[in-house]
Phi, psi and omega in degrees: 000131179277170184296323178302313179294318180299311181294320176301310181302318180300310182290318182290333177288350173285339177278154177082004181262329183218130180303317183287322177292325175298323177296322177295316178300312180299317180301308183289330181280329189242324187253326179303324178305325178295321178294319180296314179298318180291339182294345176299336179298330179298328176298322180288320182291314187261356179286147181275327181252094186300320180298316179293321180295321179295317176298318180297314180295317178300313179299316181300310182291316181299314182293323178294318179293317178299313180299316184288309190265344177256301185291311181299315181293328175295315178296317180297325178294322183277330184228105184268115178237124181283154179290157184302325184284350182289313186246004185228159174271107185233166172272089181269113185265338178231149180287141173207143176294166185271036179289172178298148186250349182251129350279163179296125178294320179295314179298317179302309184299311188281332172287327174296317179297315179297321178295317178299319178295318179296318179290324177289340178304317180289335179282316187258004176059039177284164175289156182297336183294333182295308177298323179298319178299318179294321177292320177297319178299317179298320178295314179300309180304314184294311181296320181290335175287330172290314178302324182285353173089016184248358177218149170277153175303323178292333173299318181292312179300315178299317179296320179297315180296315180298314181297314181294311183294318180298314181293319179296317179295319177295323178296316179298321181289316187259005185303317181296325178289325178292327182287338182284000000 
């Protein structure tokens, strides 16, 4: 058994033991992502420079969507990896189609979003805790999706790398436009 399978089994075996813990897994794997995405509205509400905040939010959402739907789907087209529940007996807590799983779309999107927030931190002078919260949220979403039985740990690692690198490269390309 390889490390990817071992870690998946360890995390996924935490599911199915307690009804209440399963509800927590389902919440973080399926519903918490909506709260994280919606939290970008707080930048607009509490930001002092509305024009800059709108540019920042646009960049954050655009880079996360680009990473998720262009880069991730291109990789999935080239490298087909089945989800854990397709060929294995797993504790699957949420429904998911049997599409390719590498890299994780959720991990890509939310690590891209966290990276955009971290990069925007220097632009908008936010406290360091805001980017850290976004990265912790991305980690929670990702780990709980493994616990829910729909991703391999390497899917998460791949998604995190794709999200971070794509957003950073987009930031380097568009940084001058963001500063104006």
